[in-house]
N, C-alpha and C positions, 0 to 999 in steps of 0.2 A: 295667375301667373302671367307675367308680361312677356312681350315678344322679344327675340334677340335684338331687334333694332331698338326697341325702347330701352332695354337694359344698356345697351352701347351708348345711346344718347344720353342717358343719365350719368354714366361713368364719364364721358367726355365733358358734360356740363358741370359736373362737380370739379374736374380738373380746372376748368376755366374759371369756376367761381372761387377756387382757391387762390387765383391770381388777381383778386379784387384788391384794389388799392386801399390802403388803411388810413383812416382820417387821423387816427391817434397812434403814436408811435409804441404805445404800451399794449394796446388791444387790437387784434385783427378785426375788420369789419365784416358783417354778414354780406352775403352777395346783394347787390342792387336789384330791386325787384322791377326795374324798367328794362333790365336785359333778360334774354331768353334764359340764361342759367338762374337769375334771380326768381324768374317766374316758376321754373321748375322746383327750385328750392322752396319757394312759398307753397306750391302745391304739395310737396312732400311733408312739409310742416304741417299743414292742415290734416293730412292723412295720419301723421304721428300724434296730433292731439286728439284725433278721433280714436285712435288705438289706445292712447292713455286714458281717456274717458271710458272705453270698454273694460280696460283693466281694473279700473275703480270699482266697477260692479261685481267683480270676482273677489270674494272674501278671502278665499284660501290662497295662501302663498303658493302652495304646491301646485294648485290648479292654474295659477298664472304663468307658470313657466312653459307649458306647451303653447299657450297663446302668444307669449312673447316670441317663441321660436318661429311661429306661424307669421306674425306681424313683421319680424326682421327680415323675412324673405322679400317684402316688398321694398326694401331700402338697400339691398345688397349691391346692386349696381352703383348707387350714388356713394355708398361707403367705399367701395373699392376705388372710385375715382378721387374721393376726398384723401384717402390714404396716399393715392399715387401723387396728388398735388402736394402732400405733406412731404413725400421722398424727395419731391423737386424743390423743396425750399418755399413753397407757396401755400402756406396754411391760412385759411379764413375760419372765423368763428363758425362752427357748425353745430347746431341743436341736435340735429338727426344723428350725426356720428356720436357725439357724447351719450346720448340717451341709449344708443345701440350698445355701446360699450358697457353701460351699466348693466343692461339686460343680459349681456353675455356673462 
């Protein structure tokens, strides 16, 4: 479990990442990895991909459900921030949010 400061920082960075300028008018851009928000997003994506690899090792779909619930807790603050950015009309492409929506 992460500290309250870490969760708050992730939420705020997700909001800022949602404000990333889009290079194409049809598809919002992912956060730029040269910014603090982009670095946090990249670190969380690495964790997400590690979690996805761990889920591949579990054969039973029923056994995957508790693991997904456990894994989703690490992304909770980021997801709250991404949704808050979407409420403000600043939505960026976010693989973390979409994957957790599918898990839910």
